[in-house]
C-alpha positions as CSV (number, residue, x, y, z in Angstrom):
1,M,-15.3,23.0,-1.7
2,P,-16.7,20.5,-4.3
3,V,-15.5,20.9,-7.8
4,S,-17.5,20.2,-11.0
5,K,-16.5,17.0,-12.9
6,S,-16.3,19.1,-16.0
7,E,-13.2,20.8,-14.7
8,F,-11.2,17.6,-15.2
9,D,-9.8,16.2,-18.4
10,S,-10.1,12.6,-17.3
11,L,-12.0,10.6,-14.7
12,P,-10.7,7.0,-14.7
13,P,-12.2,4.4,-12.4
14,C,-11.0,4.3,-8.8
15,D,-9.4,0.8,-9.0
16,F,-6.9,-0.5,-6.5
17,Y,-4.6,-3.4,-6.7
18,T,-5.7,-6.7,-5.1
19,P,-3.1,-8.2,-2.7
20,A,-2.3,-10.9,-5.3
21,E,-1.6,-8.3,-7.9
22,L,0.6,-6.1,-5.7
23,L,2.6,-8.5,-3.5
24,E,4.9,-11.4,-4.2
25,A,3.8,-14.6,-2.4
26,D,7.2,-15.3,-0.9
27,Q,7.9,-11.7,0.4
28,M,6.9,-9.6,3.4
29,Y,6.6,-5.8,3.1
30,T,6.4,-2.9,5.5
31,V,3.4,-0.5,5.2
32,Y,5.9,2.1,3.8
33,E,6.8,-0.3,1.0
34,I,3.2,-1.1,0.3
35,A,2.4,2.6,0.2
36,R,5.0,3.1,-2.5
37,M,3.9,0.1,-4.5
38,L,0.3,1.2,-4.5
39,Q,1.5,4.3,-6.4
40,G,3.5,2.3,-8.9
41,L,6.8,3.0,-7.2
42,E,9.5,0.6,-6.3
43,P,9.3,-0.5,-2.6
44,D,12.6,1.2,-1.9
45,A,12.0,4.4,-3.8
46,E,13.3,7.5,-2.1
47,I,10.4,9.9,-1.5
48,E,10.0,13.0,0.7
49,Q,8.6,12.5,4.2
50,E,5.6,14.7,3.4
51,T,4.8,12.5,0.4
52,E,5.3,9.4,2.4
53,A,2.7,10.6,4.9
54,I,0.2,11.1,2.1
55,L,0.8,7.7,0.7
56,L,0.3,6.1,4.1
57,D,-3.2,7.6,4.1
58,W,-3.9,5.3,1.2
59,A,-1.9,2.2,2.3
60,I,-3.3,1.8,5.8
61,P,-7.0,1.5,4.7
62,W,-5.9,-0.8,1.8
63,I,-4.2,-3.1,4.4
64,M,-7.3,-3.0,6.6
65,T,-9.7,-3.6,3.7
66,N,-7.6,-6.6,2.5
67,A,-6.7,-8.0,5.9
68,A,-8.4,-11.4,5.1
69,E,-5.9,-11.9,2.3
70,L,-2.8,-10.9,4.2
71,V,-0.6,-12.3,7.0
72,V,1.3,-10.1,9.4
73,A,4.7,-10.5,11.1
74,E,5.8,-8.7,14.2
75,P,8.8,-6.4,14.0
76,R,12.1,-8.2,14.3
77,S,13.4,-5.3,16.5
78,E,12.0,-2.3,18.4
79,D,13.2,0.1,15.7
80,E,11.6,-1.8,12.8
81,P,8.0,-1.7,11.6
82,G,5.8,-4.8,11.2
83,Y,5.6,-6.7,7.9
84,Y,2.6,-7.8,5.8
85,G,2.5,-10.5,3.2
86,L,0.1,-12.3,0.9
87,K,-1.7,-15.2,2.6
88,T,-0.9,-18.5,0.9
89,D,-1.8,-22.1,1.4
90,E,1.7,-22.9,2.8
């Protein structure tokens, strides 16, 4: 059910990090790490599984939206996720 804007104390702009603001140029990250970082957490922060699922709902579209600025690496093993990194001129 929609809620009136007047019911909220603050309505900041819906700004997201750019890949260059979020990722280090020489590092590769899993979607789970990116999800944490988009929320201002450390990439290795311990969070509940339910919270992680919610954060992934934000991270996956962010990766898709910023795909032109990212590179991807296949998992190194079957039990590991893929990795994403900042596209550079290297």
